N, C-alpha and C positions, 0 to 999 in steps of 0.2 A: 693503880695496877702495880707499880714498881714496888710500893711498899708491901702489898701483898706477896709479891714475888720474893722479895728479900727475906720475908719472915718465913715463907717455905724454905728457902735456901737454909737459913740458919738452922730450922728445926730438922731438916734432912740432915745436914753435918753433924748436928748433935747426937742424933740417933745412931748414925753410922759409927761416929767415933765411940760412943759407949758401948756399941756391939762389937767392934774390931779391937778395942783397946787392950783386952787380955791377951789376945794372939799377937798384937804389935809390941808388946812390952819387951819380947826376946829378940825384936828385930833391931836392925842399926838405925841411928838416927837418920841418915840420908834417906833410907828406905821409907822411914815414916813420913818424911817430909814429901818425898815423891808421891806416896799415897794420898796424902792431904791435898796435895795440889791437883792430883787427878780427879778426886772428889769434889772438889771446888770447881773445876772445869766442867765436870759432868752436870752439876747443878745449874750452873749458869747457861749451859747449853740447852738443857731442858726448859729453862725458863725463857730462852730467846726463842726456842720452837714454838712455845705457847703464844708469843706475842705475834709469830708470823701468819698465825691461823685465827687471828680475830676478825669477825665477820665483814660487814659492809665498810668498815672504816680502812680495810687493808688496800694497799695499791692494786693488788691483782683485781679486787671488786670493782675498784674505780675505772680500771682501765678496760673491764669487760663490759661496761654499759654501751648500749646501741640506742639508735633512734626508737623512740616508742611507737610512732606510727598511729597514734589513737588520741582523739579529742576526748572521748567518753571517759568520765571521772577524773578529768585533769586537774579540777579546783581541789579534790581530795587529795591529790598528790602534790599540788603546789598552791595551797590555799592562801588566802590574803594576809598581809601583815598589818601590824598596827599602825604603820606609817603610811599606808596606801591612802590617797586622796580620792574620794568618789568623783566619778566623771561619767559623762553620757556621750554616746555616739553623736548626738546633735550637736556637742560642743567641739568635736574634733574637726574643726573647719579652718584652723590657722596653717600657714605654709609650713613645710618641712623639706626634707630631703629625698632622695631617690637611692636605694641600694640594690645592687645585684649580687646574688648569692650563688656560688657555683657547687657548693658542697652542703651537705647537712651533717651536723647541726650548725646553726649559724652563729652562736655566741650569745644568745638571748637566754638567760636561766630561767625566766618566770614571765609570763604575760598576766595581765590583769583585765578582767572583762568589764565592760561599762555597767552602771548601776541598773541599766535596763536589760542587761543579759547580752547585749549584742556589741560587737566590735572587740578589739584586742589592743592593749596598750603594752609596749615593751617595758619590763621591769629587770632589774638585777642583772645588768650585762656583764659579761667577761671583761676584764678591764685591762687585757694585754693579748697580744699575739705571741705566742711561745717560740714560734719558727715560721719561716716564709711558707705560706699555704695552710697554716693552722685553721681548720674548719671553725673552731670554736673562737677564733680571733677575727672572724670577718666583720662582725657587727662593730667591733672596736676599730678596726681600720677603715671601715666605711663612715664612721663618725656618727652612728647611731647613738640617739641621746636616750636616757631613761625617761619616760614619760611620753615619748612619741607613739602615735596612734597608727595602726596598719590602715591605710586608706584604700589601697588596691593591691592586688596580686595578679602579676602578669597582665596588668590592663583590665582586670575584672574589679568593679567597685565592691568591697567588702565590708564597708563602714556600718551597713545595716543588717548584715548577716549575723546570726547566731554565734555567740563566742565559740562554742565546741566545732562549729562549722569551720570558722577561721583557723582554729587550731589544727583540724585535721588538713586543710589546704597547705598550712606552713610546714606541717610535719617536723616541728623544730624542737620537740621535747626530748631530751636525753633520758632513757629509761633508767630506773633506779630498781635494782633486783629485789629490794624490800617491798615493793608495791606490785611485783608481777601477778600476784594471785588477785589483788583488788582490781587491777587493770583489766585482766581476763574477765572477771565477772561484770564490771562495767561496760565492757565491749559486747559480751552476750546480751546483757539488759538493755542497753541504749543503741547498739550498733554504730556504724559509721555515719557521720554527718555530712562528709564530703570526701572526695578523692584528693590525694595529695597533689599538688601543683608540680608541674614538670620543672626540672631545672635546666638551664640557669633560671632562677626565680628572682624576678623585679618586684620590689615592694616600694610603692610610693607611700610617704609618711605624712602625717598631719599633726599638728599640735592642737591642744584644747585651749579655747579663748576664755 
């Protein structure tokens, strides 16, 4: 992008210079220098203004994301990765920890379903807490590990529930504006699988054996 921006600036300055040069020939040296500086600053400001309006990658867009509140179409928005290891809910019998979350989102960036379509495994956790009480740092502070499986939510066993139902109960997805339309269509097509669990939300975790 910066290469394109630089080229555009140079082309603009050459054009303005060639257009104004006949009139500037009779002006003093300092005046010509001041005009050149003004043109350069204007071109740079225009370029920086364009940067500030880049779509989803801008800080404003990131800061505007909210909890999605929908399990429908989750895997279309947060699909599997090559490094994911297949697992089944029947394997999630090993001991792990318990976490209590007071706010949403929790700091788990993605969940992976079991190969049988049931259960949910925590994947791609936020690796820091940016400030005291940071909602997205809760999983990190609680010691949640990549690969832990959601065993129960507020005392209800969810290990055998459909993945989308667990997602609706957790309500832990941070919405991405790029998928707002597809999320709306998925919700219309599939509906909700479960109601969001009340806060504070307690998760008992399990590990796969």
